[in-house]
PLY file of the C-alpha trace (Angstrom):
ply
format ascii 1.0
element vertex 412
property float x
property float y
property float z
element edge 411
property int vertex1
property int vertex2
end_header
26.81 -5.78 -0.51
27.40 -3.61 3.15
25.22 -5.10 5.24
22.80 -1.69 5.92
21.84 -0.21 2.92
20.49 3.06 2.09
16.80 2.87 0.57
14.33 5.79 -0.87
10.40 4.88 -0.74
8.39 7.23 -2.88
4.89 7.22 -2.17
2.76 9.25 -4.51
-1.18 9.50 -3.34
-4.37 11.69 -4.55
-3.44 14.55 -1.92
0.13 14.41 -1.14
3.40 12.65 -2.50
6.27 11.20 0.41
9.36 10.38 0.21
11.95 8.89 2.40
15.43 8.39 2.88
16.56 5.42 5.89
18.98 2.78 6.19
18.14 -1.04 6.71
19.56 -4.02 7.69
18.62 -7.59 8.37
19.15 -7.53 12.16
18.96 -3.81 12.76
15.90 -1.19 13.16
15.12 0.61 9.58
16.62 3.91 10.40
14.51 7.68 9.54
17.48 10.20 7.86
15.22 12.30 5.79
11.37 12.72 4.70
9.63 15.24 2.73
6.06 15.07 2.17
4.94 18.27 -0.76
1.11 18.68 -1.92
-0.17 16.86 -5.45
-2.80 17.43 -7.43
-1.85 16.00 -10.09
-3.94 12.98 -10.08
-7.74 11.08 -9.22
-8.44 8.58 -7.21
-4.26 7.12 -7.50
-4.39 8.05 -11.76
-1.84 10.37 -13.24
-3.93 12.76 -14.98
-1.62 15.92 -14.62
2.15 14.90 -14.87
3.79 18.28 -14.76
2.29 18.54 -11.42
2.83 14.95 -10.29
6.30 15.79 -10.97
7.50 18.83 -9.84
5.75 17.17 -6.48
7.79 13.98 -6.63
10.74 16.44 -6.73
9.77 18.63 -3.98
9.21 15.78 -1.72
13.00 14.17 -2.32
14.59 17.73 -2.39
12.95 18.12 0.72
13.80 14.83 2.28
17.42 14.76 0.86
18.64 18.04 2.89
17.61 16.76 5.46
19.31 13.37 5.04
21.79 15.37 3.40
22.12 12.38 0.48
21.92 12.14 -2.73
18.70 9.92 -3.95
18.97 8.81 -7.20
16.60 5.08 -7.16
13.26 4.84 -5.30
11.59 2.20 -3.98
7.35 3.84 -5.96
4.39 2.69 -4.82
1.33 1.85 -6.63
-2.59 1.73 -6.01
-5.15 3.15 -7.64
-8.85 1.75 -8.57
-7.76 0.06 -11.82
-5.93 -2.76 -9.63
-6.91 -6.43 -9.70
-6.05 -9.23 -7.82
-6.44 -13.19 -7.95
-4.75 -16.16 -7.19
-2.89 -18.90 -9.55
-1.39 -22.14 -9.23
1.20 -23.77 -11.45
2.74 -26.53 -11.54
5.89 -28.88 -12.85
7.62 -31.94 -13.08
10.94 -32.61 -11.65
13.87 -33.34 -14.37
16.81 -33.94 -12.89
18.22 -37.29 -12.80
18.21 -37.50 -8.31
14.57 -35.72 -8.31
16.49 -32.51 -7.15
14.31 -29.01 -6.72
17.06 -26.58 -7.95
16.55 -22.91 -8.52
15.97 -23.38 -12.30
12.66 -25.91 -11.02
12.16 -23.08 -8.80
11.86 -20.64 -11.94
9.71 -22.40 -13.88
7.14 -23.50 -11.55
6.69 -19.11 -11.12
6.93 -18.89 -15.17
3.88 -21.61 -15.51
2.35 -19.85 -12.69
2.13 -16.20 -13.55
0.77 -17.50 -17.80
-2.82 -16.26 -17.08
-5.33 -15.01 -19.87
-6.05 -11.37 -18.80
-6.97 -8.65 -20.50
-4.40 -6.82 -23.60
-4.13 -3.35 -21.49
-3.64 -4.71 -18.00
0.17 -5.91 -16.96
1.47 -7.94 -13.98
2.75 -6.04 -11.10
3.85 -9.06 -8.64
3.33 -12.77 -8.46
3.92 -13.41 -5.05
4.55 -16.90 -4.04
1.93 -18.23 -0.84
2.88 -21.26 -0.64
4.77 -24.66 -1.99
4.21 -28.05 -2.41
6.31 -31.32 -3.38
4.09 -34.42 -4.28
0.91 -32.84 -2.91
2.47 -32.09 0.71
2.71 -28.17 1.65
6.80 -27.32 2.45
7.09 -24.70 4.74
9.76 -22.71 2.77
10.85 -22.20 -0.76
12.03 -26.06 -1.69
15.45 -25.89 -3.21
17.34 -28.99 -2.26
14.68 -31.08 -1.73
13.45 -34.13 -3.55
9.87 -34.60 -5.07
8.92 -35.79 -8.44
6.22 -32.86 -9.11
6.34 -29.08 -7.87
3.61 -27.00 -7.14
2.80 -23.45 -5.74
0.27 -21.20 -5.27
0.94 -17.13 -5.89
-1.05 -14.15 -5.63
-0.84 -12.12 -8.65
-1.10 -7.97 -9.32
-2.19 -6.93 -12.30
-3.01 -3.14 -13.78
-3.37 -1.37 -16.43
-0.29 -0.44 -18.22
-1.11 2.80 -19.53
-1.23 4.27 -16.15
1.22 2.21 -14.42
3.29 4.28 -17.12
2.26 6.99 -16.77
3.02 6.65 -12.72
6.55 5.51 -13.93
7.10 8.38 -16.19
6.80 11.21 -13.72
9.35 9.75 -11.67
12.04 9.84 -14.15
10.75 13.19 -14.96
11.84 13.88 -12.17
15.25 12.62 -12.15
14.77 9.19 -10.68
15.45 5.68 -11.40
12.82 3.04 -10.37
14.73 0.41 -8.50
10.83 -1.31 -7.61
7.06 -0.83 -8.18
5.13 -1.82 -5.42
1.27 -2.36 -4.50
0.88 0.29 -1.63
-1.16 -2.12 0.18
0.95 -4.48 -0.29
4.01 -2.57 0.97
2.05 -0.80 4.18
1.66 -4.34 5.52
5.02 -4.91 6.35
4.89 -2.18 8.68
1.91 -2.01 10.87
0.66 -5.97 10.60
1.95 -8.32 12.68
2.97 -11.70 12.20
0.62 -12.86 14.74
-2.33 -11.20 12.47
-1.97 -12.52 9.11
-1.18 -15.60 10.35
-4.56 -16.44 11.99
-5.81 -14.10 9.37
-6.61 -10.03 9.07
-8.04 -7.47 6.05
-5.62 -4.46 6.25
-7.03 -1.04 5.33
-5.55 1.63 4.25
-7.02 4.61 4.05
-4.93 7.56 1.14
-6.47 10.83 -0.29
-8.39 9.17 -3.36
-8.28 5.45 -2.91
-8.68 2.75 0.08
-6.55 0.15 -0.32
-7.44 -3.26 1.00
-5.08 -6.56 1.51
-6.19 -9.51 3.30
-3.54 -12.10 4.75
-4.32 -15.87 5.84
-1.75 -18.55 6.81
1.23 -16.05 7.25
0.59 -14.58 3.48
-0.81 -11.84 1.32
-4.37 -13.98 0.01
-6.64 -11.06 -1.39
-5.54 -6.93 -2.22
-7.71 -4.36 -4.63
-8.18 -0.57 -4.30
-11.44 1.28 -3.40
-11.83 4.36 -5.44
-12.65 6.57 -2.94
-10.80 8.14 0.22
-10.58 11.36 2.13
-10.40 14.06 -0.47
-13.67 12.56 -0.74
-14.65 13.62 2.62
-13.36 16.52 2.28
-15.74 17.40 -0.69
-18.88 15.75 0.42
-18.32 18.83 3.53
-16.71 21.77 0.84
-20.59 21.23 -1.08
-22.22 20.93 2.64
-21.64 23.57 3.45
-20.94 25.77 0.46
-17.37 26.73 1.51
-13.58 25.74 0.12
-11.98 22.88 -0.09
-9.08 24.12 1.44
-12.14 25.08 4.67
-13.55 22.03 4.41
-10.19 20.10 4.81
-9.44 22.65 8.05
-12.93 22.09 9.17
-12.58 18.20 9.05
-9.50 17.73 10.52
-10.13 20.70 13.94
-14.01 19.03 14.16
-14.88 16.49 12.00
-16.12 12.77 12.95
-18.26 9.87 11.90
-20.37 8.73 14.25
-22.81 10.60 14.60
-23.82 9.72 18.00
-21.00 10.56 18.92
-21.16 14.15 19.10
-22.09 16.13 22.06
-25.54 17.79 20.92
-24.57 21.15 22.51
-21.14 21.59 20.45
-20.90 23.82 17.86
-17.53 24.98 14.88
-17.30 27.25 13.02
-16.30 28.43 9.30
-16.12 30.62 6.45
-18.62 30.07 3.54
-18.26 30.69 0.00
-17.80 34.78 -0.91
-17.65 35.85 2.76
-15.28 36.39 5.26
-18.11 36.39 7.73
-17.75 33.10 10.83
-20.49 30.81 11.03
-21.81 28.44 13.42
-23.33 25.64 12.59
-23.52 22.26 15.72
-21.16 19.66 15.17
-23.67 16.75 14.08
-24.29 18.36 10.65
-20.34 17.89 9.89
-20.68 14.31 11.57
-24.02 14.00 9.24
-21.90 14.71 6.23
-19.57 12.62 6.82
-21.30 9.86 8.20
-23.08 8.97 5.13
-19.68 8.60 2.79
-17.57 7.36 5.77
-20.38 4.89 5.44
-19.72 3.96 2.35
-15.72 3.12 2.75
-16.93 0.59 5.38
-19.28 -1.18 3.08
-17.63 -0.85 0.24
-14.33 -2.53 1.90
-17.08 -5.21 3.59
-17.69 -5.92 -0.22
-13.67 -6.81 -1.11
-14.08 -8.86 1.88
-17.09 -10.95 0.96
-15.82 -11.00 -2.75
-12.35 -13.07 -1.19
-14.60 -14.93 0.27
-12.82 -15.18 3.82
-15.09 -13.04 6.35
-15.19 -16.29 8.45
-11.33 -16.56 8.79
-10.61 -13.09 9.64
-10.20 -14.08 13.30
-7.63 -11.09 14.16
-10.10 -8.61 12.37
-9.38 -4.94 10.45
-6.06 -3.40 11.10
-6.95 1.15 9.80
-4.05 2.88 8.61
-3.40 5.97 6.26
-3.96 9.59 6.37
-8.28 8.89 5.63
-8.06 6.62 8.84
-7.68 9.28 11.46
-11.11 10.56 11.23
-12.30 10.17 15.05
-15.05 7.80 15.05
-14.10 6.15 12.36
-12.61 2.94 13.61
-15.44 2.42 15.93
-17.75 3.21 12.97
-16.19 0.09 10.32
-16.40 -1.97 13.79
-20.19 -1.26 14.11
-20.73 -1.71 10.00
-17.80 -4.76 9.65
-18.93 -6.64 12.72
-14.99 -7.69 13.64
-12.87 -5.59 15.88
-10.44 -3.46 14.85
-7.63 -1.38 15.27
-5.66 1.73 14.25
-1.95 1.12 13.16
1.10 3.21 13.19
4.22 2.41 11.60
6.73 1.24 14.23
10.17 -0.46 15.66
12.36 2.56 13.96
14.75 4.75 14.85
16.08 8.38 13.86
13.86 10.56 12.31
10.71 9.12 14.06
9.12 11.72 15.44
7.74 12.23 11.93
7.06 9.28 10.94
5.30 7.67 13.94
1.97 8.55 12.25
-1.35 6.84 9.87
-0.21 9.13 6.75
2.96 7.30 6.68
2.59 4.51 6.86
3.14 3.31 2.88
5.88 5.24 2.80
7.79 3.85 5.69
6.14 0.68 4.09
8.02 0.14 0.83
11.15 0.49 2.52
9.94 -2.22 5.00
9.12 -4.58 2.25
12.78 -3.78 0.70
14.09 -4.06 3.45
12.70 -7.64 3.87
12.56 -8.79 0.20
15.51 -7.58 -1.55
18.15 -7.94 1.76
21.45 -5.80 2.12
23.24 -8.70 2.74
24.45 -11.39 0.26
21.47 -13.50 -0.01
23.17 -17.57 -0.39
19.36 -19.15 0.29
15.49 -18.08 0.68
16.48 -14.13 0.46
18.58 -14.81 -2.25
16.43 -16.52 -5.12
13.76 -14.08 -3.68
15.72 -11.19 -4.73
16.40 -12.71 -8.17
12.83 -13.26 -8.55
11.64 -9.83 -7.40
14.68 -8.64 -9.43
13.07 -9.86 -13.03
9.95 -9.73 -11.85
10.53 -5.76 -12.04
12.46 -5.24 -15.51
9.81 -8.00 -16.90
7.65 -5.68 -15.51
9.32 -1.92 -16.90
10.02 -3.41 -20.09
6.53 -4.20 -20.76
4.82 -1.16 -20.19
7.97 0.63 -21.83
10.07 2.08 -18.89
14.06 1.34 -19.62
0 1
1 2
2 3
3 4
4 5
5 6
6 7
7 8
8 9
9 10
10 11
11 12
12 13
13 14
14 15
15 16
16 17
17 18
18 19
19 20
20 21
21 22
22 23
23 24
24 25
25 26
26 27
27 28
28 29
29 30
30 31
31 32
32 33
33 34
34 35
35 36
36 37
37 38
38 39
39 40
40 41
41 42
42 43
43 44
44 45
45 46
46 47
47 48
48 49
49 50
50 51
51 52
52 53
53 54
54 55
55 56
56 57
57 58
58 59
59 60
60 61
61 62
62 63
63 64
64 65
65 66
66 67
67 68
68 69
69 70
70 71
71 72
72 73
73 74
74 75
75 76
76 77
77 78
78 79
79 80
80 81
81 82
82 83
83 84
84 85
85 86
86 87
87 88
88 89
89 90
90 91
91 92
92 93
93 94
94 95
95 96
96 97
97 98
98 99
99 100
100 101
101 102
102 103
103 104
104 105
105 106
106 107
107 108
108 109
109 110
110 111
111 112
112 113
113 114
114 115
115 116
116 117
117 118
118 119
119 120
120 121
121 122
122 123
123 124
124 125
125 126
126 127
127 128
128 129
129 130
130 131
131 132
132 133
133 134
134 135
135 136
136 137
137 138
138 139
139 140
140 141
141 142
142 143
143 144
144 145
145 146
146 147
147 148
148 149
149 150
150 151
151 152
152 153
153 154
154 155
155 156
156 157
157 158
158 159
159 160
160 161
161 162
162 163
163 164
164 165
165 166
166 167
167 168
168 169
169 170
170 171
171 172
172 173
173 174
174 175
175 176
176 177
177 178
178 179
179 180
180 181
181 182
182 183
183 184
184 185
185 186
186 187
187 188
188 189
189 190
190 191
191 192
192 193
193 194
194 195
195 196
196 197
197 198
198 199
199 200
200 201
201 202
202 203
203 204
204 205
205 206
206 207
207 208
208 209
209 210
210 211
211 212
212 213
213 214
214 215
215 216
216 217
217 218
218 219
219 220
220 221
221 222
222 223
223 224
224 225
225 226
226 227
227 228
228 229
229 230
230 231
231 232
232 233
233 234
234 235
235 236
236 237
237 238
238 239
239 240
240 241
241 242
242 243
243 244
244 245
245 246
246 247
247 248
248 249
249 250
250 251
251 252
252 253
253 254
254 255
255 256
256 257
257 258
258 259
259 260
260 261
261 262
262 263
263 264
264 265
265 266
266 267
267 268
268 269
269 270
270 271
271 272
272 273
273 274
274 275
275 276
276 277
277 278
278 279
279 280
280 281
281 282
282 283
283 284
284 285
285 286
286 287
287 288
288 289
289 290
290 291
291 292
292 293
293 294
294 295
295 296
296 297
297 298
298 299
299 300
300 301
301 302
302 303
303 304
304 305
305 306
306 307
307 308
308 309
309 310
310 311
311 312
312 313
313 314
314 315
315 316
316 317
317 318
318 319
319 320
320 321
321 322
322 323
323 324
324 325
325 326
326 327
327 328
328 329
329 330
330 331
331 332
332 333
333 334
334 335
335 336
336 337
337 338
338 339
339 340
340 341
341 342
342 343
343 344
344 345
345 346
346 347
347 348
348 349
349 350
350 351
351 352
352 353
353 354
354 355
355 356
356 357
357 358
358 359
359 360
360 361
361 362
362 363
363 364
364 365
365 366
366 367
367 368
368 369
369 370
370 371
371 372
372 373
373 374
374 375
375 376
376 377
377 378
378 379
379 380
380 381
381 382
382 383
383 384
384 385
385 386
386 387
387 388
388 389
389 390
390 391
391 392
392 393
393 394
394 395
395 396
396 397
397 398
398 399
399 400
400 401
401 402
402 403
403 404
404 405
405 406
406 407
407 408
408 409
409 410
410 411
């Protein structure tokens, strides 16, 4: 492999599809070469409900990115989300069989296979098995322990599962758009790669990625992923609430939300008003922004409380010393970071992708965090250079996991 290579990401969201073409490598910033974004109405809460509409949106987004980059796209790193996604932590143990008790690549593969042997419902498939920590004879080690000596090898892994038919429908749309799947990644795990600091992961942090149809959660402790999940509520639900409350169209509700929306009633100015049109009339109406904020705050509080439930489910609220990092298109709502901080009782910062080159002006916003994160996930775990150590072994494991997933859900 060359030191730098082309990587293409595809974030298939409930309200939009984003495709990014980038050139990336191990030692230089990722260069954004092309960006395409297309509205999409083929998903509900991260689940495909219209294959044709989703396929068209994928093709449109890819076409835009290709035209900008003047490069072809044949394969993509695909982001997956939805309320059906679940996670758990598992452990695997194996004895070292080498006569000299030296740990080999085969021992690593074997212990990972053992850790992945878990009981899950028949309709679910394993999406990720991510090593969190290795131990040799009860002693935790800092890296993959190939070459070390020991009698017993243990690993703790983070396992992400999803409903196989839902996964299959997403990948079917990608295939019908004329693309092959390079890798499938649960979106918040990818997003974390471009918005979380290494120090935050080490201290303990919760990433909350608010999209159109879902709110994804990923919790990191001790530098590694500890918990991941998805809340089936997102920015489109806020827009729908506004449309119902004001008796207006979804399009007008979205415009009003972006221009005048606020997630905290207390942050509104008493004398401030906004204009909008109701259904069936072109006449402009005026209402105090406080009325709009009251509609938004109710749903925003539900999102905050649902995130809190995931944090409590993980059992690590007191260990999140770095607080919470908020990103995604839905996070840009004025007042939301403060509302989440007040509700959950922890510091909250708003994050966007950084450390990039090329067309950075097109992706330095929270709505592009997942699409950029998919590129960065690939760069970190796959690498665009020969992997003769830790990265090479992880590359082999990730490739094997993806092939197994695609095989299990019937996608060649």
